[in-house]
Z-matrix of the N, CA and C atoms (Angstrom, degrees):
N
C 1 1.533
C 2 1.504 1 109.13
N 3 1.407 2 108.87 1 153.93
C 4 1.465 3 118.02 2 -175.09
C 5 1.588 4 105.84 3 -72.81
N 6 1.417 5 111.86 4 152.91
C 7 1.450 6 118.74 5 -178.15
C 8 1.560 7 108.06 6 -108.31
N 9 1.324 8 118.81 7 -34.59
C 10 1.426 9 119.85 8 -175.36
C 11 1.613 10 112.27 9 -80.90
N 12 1.247 11 116.92 10 149.17
C 13 1.380 12 121.87 11 -176.95
C 14 1.585 13 112.23 12 -60.86
N 15 1.283 14 112.65 13 -41.86
C 16 1.503 15 118.83 14 179.98
C 17 1.449 16 111.55 15 -68.23
N 18 1.325 17 118.97 16 -33.70
C 19 1.467 18 124.69 17 -177.70
C 20 1.542 19 105.48 18 -75.31
N 21 1.234 20 118.73 19 -35.86
C 22 1.575 21 117.65 20 175.94
C 23 1.440 22 108.82 21 -67.68
N 24 1.271 23 119.78 22 -41.98
C 25 1.539 24 121.96 23 177.32
C 26 1.568 25 108.81 24 -58.57
N 27 1.282 26 115.33 25 -45.59
C 28 1.460 27 120.96 26 -176.64
C 29 1.561 28 109.48 27 -61.79
N 30 1.324 29 115.58 28 -40.12
C 31 1.451 30 118.93 29 -179.68
C 32 1.520 31 107.62 30 -67.77
N 33 1.323 32 120.44 31 -41.07
C 34 1.432 33 122.84 32 178.71
C 35 1.530 34 113.92 33 -61.40
N 36 1.390 35 114.03 34 -39.47
C 37 1.484 36 122.42 35 175.49
C 38 1.490 37 112.63 36 -65.97
N 39 1.329 38 117.14 37 -39.79
C 40 1.438 39 119.40 38 -176.14
C 41 1.516 40 108.01 39 -71.47
N 42 1.382 41 115.86 40 -35.20
C 43 1.439 42 115.77 41 178.26
C 44 1.510 43 110.85 42 -65.14
N 45 1.265 44 116.56 43 -39.35
C 46 1.461 45 122.35 44 -174.89
C 47 1.581 46 105.01 45 -65.89
N 48 1.343 47 115.57 46 -45.32
C 49 1.489 48 118.66 47 -177.10
C 50 1.548 49 109.41 48 -69.12
N 51 1.232 50 119.80 49 -35.04
C 52 1.403 51 124.84 50 176.78
C 53 1.573 52 112.89 51 -59.44
N 54 1.322 53 109.39 52 -46.60
C 55 1.535 54 117.47 53 177.98
C 56 1.536 55 111.34 54 -64.88
N 57 1.313 56 116.43 55 -41.90
C 58 1.398 57 122.26 56 -179.69
C 59 1.534 58 109.79 57 -65.83
N 60 1.273 59 119.37 58 -45.57
C 61 1.463 60 124.02 59 -178.86
C 62 1.575 61 109.57 60 -64.80
N 63 1.334 62 115.15 61 -42.59
C 64 1.462 63 117.49 62 176.53
C 65 1.524 64 113.59 63 -61.26
N 66 1.332 65 116.50 64 -35.33
C 67 1.494 66 120.88 65 177.97
C 68 1.545 67 108.23 66 -67.72
N 69 1.347 68 119.93 67 -48.74
C 70 1.370 69 122.39 68 179.71
C 71 1.542 70 112.38 69 -59.55
N 72 1.319 71 116.42 70 -44.56
C 73 1.441 72 122.22 71 -179.80
C 74 1.537 73 110.47 72 -64.33
N 75 1.259 74 120.35 73 -43.42
C 76 1.441 75 125.73 74 -177.73
C 77 1.546 76 108.22 75 -68.49
N 78 1.288 77 117.63 76 -42.85
C 79 1.512 78 120.01 77 -178.96
C 80 1.591 79 108.11 78 -68.08
N 81 1.289 80 120.57 79 -35.40
C 82 1.394 81 119.92 80 178.61
C 83 1.595 82 110.13 81 -72.89
N 84 1.307 83 115.04 82 -38.19
C 85 1.521 84 117.77 83 177.15
C 86 1.560 85 110.29 84 -62.23
N 87 1.316 86 118.32 85 -38.11
C 88 1.439 87 120.35 86 179.44
C 89 1.517 88 111.18 87 -67.80
N 90 1.373 89 114.72 88 -39.09
C 91 1.475 90 119.91 89 178.16
C 92 1.577 91 108.46 90 -63.82
N 93 1.226 92 116.49 91 -40.59
C 94 1.491 93 120.60 92 -177.95
C 95 1.540 94 108.52 93 -65.38
N 96 1.275 95 112.68 94 -41.06
C 97 1.555 96 117.42 95 179.56
C 98 1.530 97 107.48 96 -65.48
N 99 1.350 98 121.61 97 -44.62
C 100 1.329 99 120.83 98 -179.77
C 101 1.459 100 114.40 99 -64.40
N 102 1.286 101 116.46 100 -36.72
C 103 1.564 102 117.53 101 177.25
C 104 1.509 103 111.73 102 -67.44
N 105 1.319 104 116.31 103 -34.18
C 106 1.472 105 116.44 104 176.51
C 107 1.506 106 114.58 105 -63.78
N 108 1.282 107 116.45 106 -36.61
C 109 1.490 108 126.16 107 -178.19
C 110 1.536 109 107.30 108 -79.25
N 111 1.284 110 123.52 109 -30.20
C 112 1.456 111 123.07 110 -171.61
C 113 1.509 112 111.30 111 -70.71
N 114 1.271 113 113.21 112 163.04
C 115 1.485 114 118.01 113 177.27
C 116 1.553 115 112.78 114 -74.07
N 117 1.292 116 119.91 115 172.29
C 118 1.329 117 124.31 116 -169.32
C 119 1.601 118 114.45 117 -65.46
N 120 1.298 119 118.26 118 -39.44
C 121 1.441 120 122.81 119 176.28
C 122 1.454 121 112.76 120 -68.54
N 123 1.351 122 114.80 121 -49.60
C 124 1.470 123 119.89 122 175.77
C 125 1.456 124 116.60 123 -57.49
N 126 1.324 125 116.44 124 -45.44
C 127 1.479 126 125.78 125 174.60
C 128 1.578 127 111.91 126 -56.09
N 129 1.274 128 113.58 127 -44.39
C 130 1.510 129 119.88 128 -178.69
C 131 1.501 130 110.83 129 -60.75
N 132 1.366 131 114.95 130 -39.63
C 133 1.519 132 120.57 131 178.79
C 134 1.579 133 111.15 132 -67.85
N 135 1.328 134 114.65 133 -37.06
C 136 1.466 135 119.14 134 -177.81
C 137 1.518 136 114.33 135 -80.70
N 138 1.333 137 116.83 136 -20.85
C 139 1.413 138 118.95 137 -169.49
C 140 1.504 139 117.31 138 -55.56
N 141 1.280 140 116.12 139 -42.10
C 142 1.444 141 122.02 140 -176.57
C 143 1.511 142 112.17 141 -65.94
N 144 1.358 143 117.48 142 -34.86
C 145 1.479 144 119.28 143 -179.16
C 146 1.541 145 107.40 144 -78.82
N 147 1.352 146 121.74 145 -34.56
C 148 1.387 147 121.55 146 175.32
C 149 1.517 148 111.80 147 -67.09
N 150 1.279 149 116.19 148 -40.05
C 151 1.476 150 119.35 149 176.57
C 152 1.495 151 112.03 150 -60.76
N 153 1.337 152 116.09 151 -39.53
C 154 1.433 153 121.50 152 176.37
C 155 1.519 154 111.62 153 -61.20
N 156 1.354 155 114.52 154 -44.73
C 157 1.552 156 121.06 155 177.39
C 158 1.574 157 107.68 156 -57.72
N 159 1.282 158 117.66 157 -46.18
C 160 1.505 159 123.55 158 -176.77
C 161 1.521 160 106.98 159 -62.75
N 162 1.314 161 118.82 160 -46.27
C 163 1.483 162 122.68 161 178.85
C 164 1.564 163 110.70 162 -58.56
N 165 1.232 164 116.70 163 -42.99
C 166 1.461 165 120.29 164 -178.71
C 167 1.500 166 111.26 165 -66.91
N 168 1.390 167 121.71 166 -37.76
C 169 1.353 168 122.83 167 169.61
C 170 1.483 169 115.41 168 -56.80
N 171 1.276 170 115.08 169 -41.61
C 172 1.512 171 121.27 170 -176.35
C 173 1.591 172 106.70 171 -71.64
N 174 1.401 173 114.55 172 -38.48
C 175 1.508 174 113.53 173 -179.50
C 176 1.512 175 109.45 174 -68.61
N 177 1.218 176 118.19 175 -33.63
C 178 1.457 177 122.64 176 -178.35
C 179 1.558 178 114.80 177 -77.72
N 180 1.340 179 111.49 178 -12.46
C 181 1.502 180 116.73 179 178.03
C 182 1.529 181 112.45 180 83.51
N 183 1.338 182 116.33 181 16.19
C 184 1.418 183 117.82 182 -179.83
C 185 1.596 184 111.70 183 -81.80
N 186 1.307 185 114.59 184 -28.38
C 187 1.491 186 120.51 185 170.21
C 188 1.536 187 104.30 186 -132.18
N 189 1.315 188 118.47 187 161.98
C 190 1.450 189 129.56 188 -177.20
C 191 1.594 190 105.18 189 -73.50
N 192 1.307 191 119.57 190 148.47
C 193 1.487 192 120.44 191 -176.95
C 194 1.612 193 106.23 192 -68.96
N 195 1.257 194 118.41 193 -33.19
C 196 1.434 195 114.39 194 177.56
C 197 1.503 196 115.48 195 -67.98
N 198 1.334 197 118.22 196 -32.33
C 199 1.428 198 126.03 197 173.36
C 200 1.532 199 106.66 198 -61.29
N 201 1.253 200 116.98 199 -46.55
C 202 1.481 201 120.41 200 178.36
C 203 1.462 202 111.75 201 -56.69
N 204 1.378 203 117.37 202 -46.67
C 205 1.440 204 122.03 203 -178.16
C 206 1.494 205 108.45 204 -62.51
N 207 1.351 206 117.08 205 -39.70
C 208 1.519 207 119.70 206 -176.06
C 209 1.461 208 109.06 207 -68.07
N 210 1.389 209 114.75 208 -41.66
C 211 1.520 210 115.59 209 -179.15
C 212 1.586 211 110.04 210 -65.19
N 213 1.258 212 118.98 211 -42.90
C 214 1.440 213 123.34 212 -177.87
C 215 1.579 214 107.31 213 -63.19
N 216 1.374 215 117.82 214 -44.04
C 217 1.414 216 118.32 215 -178.54
C 218 1.554 217 113.36 216 -65.77
N 219 1.284 218 114.45 217 -38.04
C 220 1.494 219 121.61 218 178.52
C 221 1.521 220 112.16 219 -61.18
N 222 1.437 221 111.05 220 -44.18
C 223 1.466 222 115.27 221 179.42
C 224 1.566 223 112.69 222 -64.01
N 225 1.303 224 112.07 223 -42.20
C 226 1.539 225 117.06 224 -177.12
C 227 1.512 226 107.95 225 -66.82
N 228 1.347 227 115.96 226 -42.28
C 229 1.446 228 118.63 227 178.49
C 230 1.519 229 115.16 228 -57.56
N 231 1.482 230 113.24 229 -42.96
C 232 1.422 231 119.09 230 178.92
C 233 1.486 232 110.32 231 -67.89
N 234 1.295 233 119.98 232 -45.69
C 235 1.497 234 120.92 233 -179.13
C 236 1.553 235 107.56 234 -62.05
N 237 1.279 236 121.52 235 -41.19
C 238 1.532 237 124.72 236 -177.15
C 239 1.559 238 106.75 237 -63.39
N 240 1.288 239 117.77 238 -44.04
C 241 1.534 240 125.70 239 -178.24
C 242 1.497 241 107.99 240 -64.65
N 243 1.311 242 117.86 241 -37.09
C 244 1.430 243 121.67 242 -179.42
C 245 1.513 244 111.68 243 -71.75
N 246 1.367 245 112.51 244 -36.76
C 247 1.517 246 115.55 245 177.86
C 248 1.525 247 110.18 246 -67.98
N 249 1.386 248 112.78 247 -40.12
C 250 1.510 249 114.55 248 -176.25
C 251 1.518 250 111.15 249 -70.75
N 252 1.352 251 117.40 250 -27.03
C 253 1.496 252 121.98 251 -179.62
C 254 1.585 253 110.14 252 -68.55
N 255 1.315 254 118.37 253 -23.63
C 256 1.455 255 120.96 254 -178.28
C 257 1.415 256 114.65 255 -76.76
């Protein structure tokens, strides 16, 4: 355990940030899962909000920006293929 006052504070802040980042990441993963299961019309409506969530994760550094681009691309590809199948 840390001995200096500033180091203890830094540990508290890091724990708080870690919990917040885990929450944002888990919430986004759940939204991605829901959009994959949803129908084509419902998924199209939700796509912009989920893409926004993914962009925010990348901006905060929770995920890499290339991973964010890959996730958004895969979601768009899936929704477009579901539309075409109808």
